[in-house]
Phi, psi and omega in degrees: 000317184293328182308325179296339177266358186267001174281155195285129171274127182303333180261047176317133180088344179288148170251149181226156175223158177223137180252138180223149176269124170242178167298340180255003178128183176282124184258137171247114179268125181244128187243148162206134186056042176063029176220151183269128186245354177195163179207120181244149178241125182046045176227148179266125180254099187269331188272018178243142182280123171291126176198145185263080179281169173305318180294310181302314169311314192281317178308308187296322184295316179299315182293324180289325176286328177291319171291348173271355185076013188260346183232141180243337180237138165269140180233065177223158181286134186244143170220077178289141176270113178183182184281167175316311191289315176300317176299320175296319175297313186289333170292321177293319180306314185296346176272352185283123184296154179311129176084358182241171186222163176213156179275160179299322180296316174297323168301309179310309185299312176316318183273359182087018179231065191305336177265010187253035176303312175307313171304319176300318179295328179290323182301305180314313188292327186265012177301110181288351189238043181312155180080298181295327165250100197291067178293347174293349176274008183242124182240166172279175182303149177067018178083015186282138172276112186221152177041102180215118185310328187269354191100139182298332180294315184287324176297314179300306180303317178295322179286326173286323172306312185288318182302321183288332187250006178301000000 
């Protein structure tokens, strides 16, 4: 399925968006060079062209399936922009199974920086593609729900949604 998105786009460097309504609000999915580069919640993204590309339609479909309880993993090409450290964190987040959580400290250990729990938290906060890169699955020590760029109410909802649909 991913292969169909790997074709060269004649408008290289152009950004496109698609808006959908979900259980956590209005999502704006952003694509550039046939990869998802961003996902905004309840924000207007004006500098991007609205267009129903194949990738944006597929991503919207997969998000709708997630919120219908029919999808546990996303299968679209991603290209989050960030430092090498952030990339390591975001790659590790994608390996957290649906319905499970890990602590910031556990993620720090997994990426080889056991004392970098706060830096992991900052990478989580700067995740440009929340939900598809499941930063909501990262919690504080002792199971405490802390820090989520979209708001703790959305983090609590997403974790509860996944637990209910495991």
